[in-house]
N, C-alpha and C positions, 0 to 999 in steps of 0.2 A: 205440147206433145214432145218436142225435143229435148226440154229440161227433163220430164218426167223419165225419158229414156236414158239419159246421162245418169240420174240418180240411181236408177234400177240397175245399171251397168255398175256403178260405184258400190252399191251394197252387195251385188254378187260378187264383185272382186274380193272385197272384205271378209264375205262369208268363206270362200273358199280359203283364204289365208288363215282364217281362225280354225279351220277344220284340222289342219295339221297334215303330216304326210301319212298315207296308209301303210298298214303293217307290210303289205305285199311289196310295196315301193321301198321301204326300209330294208327287206330282205334283199332285193335287188342291189340296193346301193352298198350294203355291207358285204356281200358277196362280190361284188365288182372291186369295192377297195381292197378285199382279202386276196384277190388275183392279181390286181393291178400294182399295188404298192410292192409284192414280191417280185415281179417282173422289173419295175422301173427302178428302185432304190439301189445302189451300188452293193450294199451289204446289211440288208434288213435284219439279218438274225446274230449280229455280232454280240448280242447282249441276252435278248428274248429269243428262245427257241421257235422254230416254225409251229411245232405242235402247241406251245403256249399261246402264240398268236391266234392260231386257227380256233383253238379251245375258246380263247376270249371272246373272238367274235361270234362264234355258237351261244355263248352264254348271253351276250347282248341280245341275239335275235330270239333267244327263248323267253326273254322278258320284254318283247315290244308290245305286246296286247296290254300290259299293266303300266308300262312306262310312258311318261309323256315325251315328246320330241326332244325337249330340254335335257331330261334324265338320259335318254338315249345318248345324246351328244356328250354328256359329262363322262359316261362310262366308256365312250369310245375315245375320249381324251386320256382317260386313266390308262387305257390299254395302250395308246401310242406312246404316253410316257415311259411305259416300262423298256419301249424299244431302246432308249437311250440317247436318242438323236434329237437335239432341241432344234434342228432345222427340218426336221420332219413331223408336220402338226397339221391339223386341220383348224379351218376358220369357221368357228360357230358362234360367234358375237350375236347374229340376229336371233338365236334362239333364247338368248338370256335377255333380251330387250322386254322392259316393262314401262307401262306408261308412267309409273311413279316410282322413282328412285331414293335411297338413301343418300341425303345431300350433303355428303361428306368427301372432301379430297385429302387425301393422306400422302405424306413423303417422309422417307426414311432420313435420320441424321444418326450416324453410328448405329448403335443398336436399339435405338428407339424410334418410335412412329408418332409424328405429330399430325394435327389438323391444320392443314393450310387454306381451306375453304369451305363453306358450309352456306346453310340459309341464312337469312337476315334475323330470324327469330331464334337462331342458336348462336348468337355472337359469344355467349359466354365461353363455348368450347374452342373458338379459334386460338391458334397458336398454342394449345394444351396438347400434353402428351398423353396418348390413348393408352388405357390399361386393360379395358375390357369391352366387349359386346354382349349384352344380355347376359350378364355374369360370367361370360367366358372369358379367361383371359387371352389376350390377343395372340399370344403364342400359339394356344391351343388351336384357336381358328387357323391360323397360319399352317399348322399341321396338317390339317384335313384339306386345305386349299393345295398344297403344294404336291397334292397326288395326282393333281390335273395336269402336270407339265414334268419334263424331266429335271430332277434335281442335280445339275452338272455340278455345282458348288454352292456355297452360301449365298454369294452375289447374285447369283440367278434366282434363288428363293426370295430373296428380298425384292428383286427387279419385278418377277412376275406376280407374287402373292398380293402384293399391294395393290394390284390392279382389280383385284376381284373383292377386295374387303368391303365395298359399298353396293356389291351387287346383290340385290335381294333373293335372286333365284338360288345363286351359290349359298349364301347363308341357310335359307330354306332346306336345300337338298342334304346339306350335311349336318342338319338338325340343330342348327344355332338360333334358329325360328322357324316360324310356322308361315304356310302360304297366307293364311289369313290375317297375319300381323301386319300392322301399319306404324306401330311404334317401335323404335329400337332404344334400348336403355344402354347409353354409352358411359363407361366408366373412364374417368380422366384424372390427371393431377393439376391442382391449381399451383400458382406461383409459389405457395408455401408447402409444396409438396404433400398435401392433402388430398385423399381420395375423394372425388366427388361424383356424381352422376346426373346425367340428363337425359330425358326422354326425347328422342328425335323422331318426329314424323315423317314417312315418305311423302314425298311431293313432287309435283312437276316442276324440274328444276330447270333454270334458265337464268339468262344475265340480270333479268329484273328482280330476282329475289335472291342473287349470289353474292355473299361477300366474301373477299379474299385476304390472306395475311399481306400488310404492307410493311416494306423494309424501313427501318427507322434510318433516316439518312440518305445518302447517293447509293444508287444500286449498282453493285460491281459490274466491271465491263462483262465477265463471263456469262452474266445473267441477261444482259442488254440484247434486244433483237433475236428472241427465241427462234423466229424462222430463218434466219440466216444459216446456210449451209456452212459457209466458212467466213471468217473475218480476221482482221489484224489490226494491231495499234502498237505505235511506237511511244514508250514512256521515255521520254527526253531527260526528265530530272533524275530516273533511275537506271538509264541506259539499258532499258530492259524492251526486248520486242517479243509480243505476245500475240500467237496465233491459233485461232480456234478452228478446228477442223471436224465439223458436227456429224458429218455423213460422208461415207466413200461413193461418192456420185459426182458427176460432171457432164456439161453438155457434150464434151468430147467422147466421154465412155459410152454414152448412149447413142450418139452419131455412130460409132464404130459397130454398134448392133443393128443398124438400119433404122432405128427408131427416131425419124427426125422430128416428129410430132411432139414425143415426149422431152425429147432433148431440150426443145426452146423454152421448157419450163424451168431448165437449171443453168446456173452461171458456169462460166467458163473456168476451169481450174488451170489451164495454160496461161490465160491472161493473170489470173490470181498469183500464180508461181513467179512470172514475170515481175510483177509487183513486189513480192516477197523478196526476190534475190536482188531487186534493185536497191530495196531498203538495207538489206544487208551490205551492200557494198558501198553505199552512200552515207550511210549513218554510223555512229559511233556505238557498237552493241558490245555490252559487256555480258549478256545473259539472253538466251532464246528460249522460251516457253512454247511447246508445241501441245496444244490441249485435246485429247479425245477422249474427255471424261463422259461425253454425252453420245459417242458415235457409235451406232449400233450395226455399222457394217455397210456392204455393198460391194464395190470393186477395189480389190486391195491393191491394183497395179497403178492405180492414178498417182499416188506420191512416191512411186518408187525413184523416179528421177531426182525428185526433191531431195528424198533422204541420201542420193548418191552426192549430190552437191552439198549437203551437209557434211558428209563424210570426208570431202575434199577440203572442206573449209578449216584450216589449220588454227584458227584463231577461236572457232566456236565449237570444234569437235573435242571438247573436254567435258568430264563429268561434272565439274563445277561451273559450267556455263552452258551447257545444253540439257534442257529439261523435257520429258515426255510425260504427259500427265494422263492418268487411266482412273478408272472408277466402275462402279456396279452396271453402268450401262454401255461400258465398253465391250463390244461383242463382235463375233464372226471376223469379217475383213479388217475390222479396227484391231483385233487382235493379233492378225498377220502383220499388220504394219506395226504394231508395237514390237513384235519379234524381231522385225527388220530392223528397227533402231537399235535393239539389244545386240544384234549379230553383226550389223555394219558401221555402228557410231559408237561413240563413247558415253551416250546419252544416260542421265540419272533417271530413272522411272519413279515418279511420285505420285501419290494419290491413295486410292483405294483398289481392292482386288477387282478384276474384272469378273464380268458373268460369263463372258465366252472362254472357252477352255483353250491352251495354247495347241493342242493337236484335236481335230473335230472333224467331223462330216460337214460338208457343205455344197457349194456350187448348185443352187437350188433350182428345181424345176417343178411344175404343178399340174394336175389335172382337175377336173370337177366331177363329183358323183352325179348321176344321170337326173335323180328325181328332187333328192333334197338340195342340190345345186352347192353343195358345200365343197370348197376350195381345198384340195389336199396338197400340201407342199412336201417334197422328199429331195433328199441329197443324192448327188450323181458323182461325187469325190471326196476323197479321205485327203484332208490335210495333215501330214506329219512333218513339221519342221522343227519340232523340240524335242530334245533328247532327255529332257527331265520326267518326271512321273506326274508332277503336280497338275490340279484340274483346274487352275486358274494361274494367271499372271499375278505374282504377290509384287507389289513396288518394292524398289530398292529402299525407299523412305516412305512409310505410310504416313499420310496426312489425312484425318478425319474430319468432315465438315461437321460442326456443331449446329445446333439450333441457335444459340447465341451468335454465332458467326452470321448465319443466314439473316437473323433479324436485324443485326448491326450492320448489315452491308459488308461483310469483310469476305475477301476470298481467301482462305488461308493458304491456297496455292500459292498466289502470288505474294503473300507476305514472307511466305518460307523462302521462296527464291530471291526476294529482294534483300533478305538478311542471311542468307545462306554463305 
């Protein structure tokens, strides 16, 4: 009897989940969003007018009876994208989930997209440059996907759009496929630059049927230990000190907010900084690399003391000795740190353009919609530290990672600094 009761409870829970959100509840959520976001955001209508925002909400409400929950969330994302603040957004990933997915993992290399993972039965497309999906050119697909988030700059479009390329529901929504489709025709270039096609079936994708691109030779240090928030290595032969800073977070910064439980999950930057400064003091260092190419932000104050220490270091604070690395994933507080390096040191900025804008809204807070339980993030401060008008930080010296660099285990950043 107990087993039967548990089974009935499980079936009922699944049934409730599948029913989706009632129209009346969506109306409550959307009206709540409309009023609360205006109250909480520091300057919601700096780009989109209040009338445009409220009319946009009403248009979404008018289609609730015919739209699915997923379609409603896409339209809401498109409206919020028009606000123009990349820190003001909603988390709707639970509405795009499907049992079977398109088993492809993509990555940008310069202006091209390559396949770095797929299912075992699609091995011939691994490491190939993607040209099209279902006969639609990949850039045409991206032009539609980029309507769902603020287009701060080209790096933002690259970083964000690639997240949706294997999401079946998004491709269905924009008309690149149909909900009934279970096969996707991928156009790709082979090693002879010939255009070929491969039919890829949607599958339940997991480690058992997944294959990933393997690097020929030794994996470069910047790709080792992807879970490391920060790490360092001294290269004695080249007299180069390499520091990788992947997220602006630390045990100390979380303890300062009173979050002791969360703080235990993160390393101490104070200890890391002491180790760095000791290495700088005791080793012969000709060049120092501070790498933020994968840093998506957090708390910009964490490394300010370290930046001041470098500014005071008469040996390393020269443009031919101190290098700061940025890229398309450099965002938010990592951009503020890059600006600090530019303002307070003689560092040379190298790499690729940042997705984060120099001047931007930030200091995020959040609230939840009552029925859909969607998390809404919003900005509470405007950071205006840059006197220029550019919408990205362009490196002093552009160094673009190519697919051949990746496949051959070469870090073009390190090679550039070594030979500079």
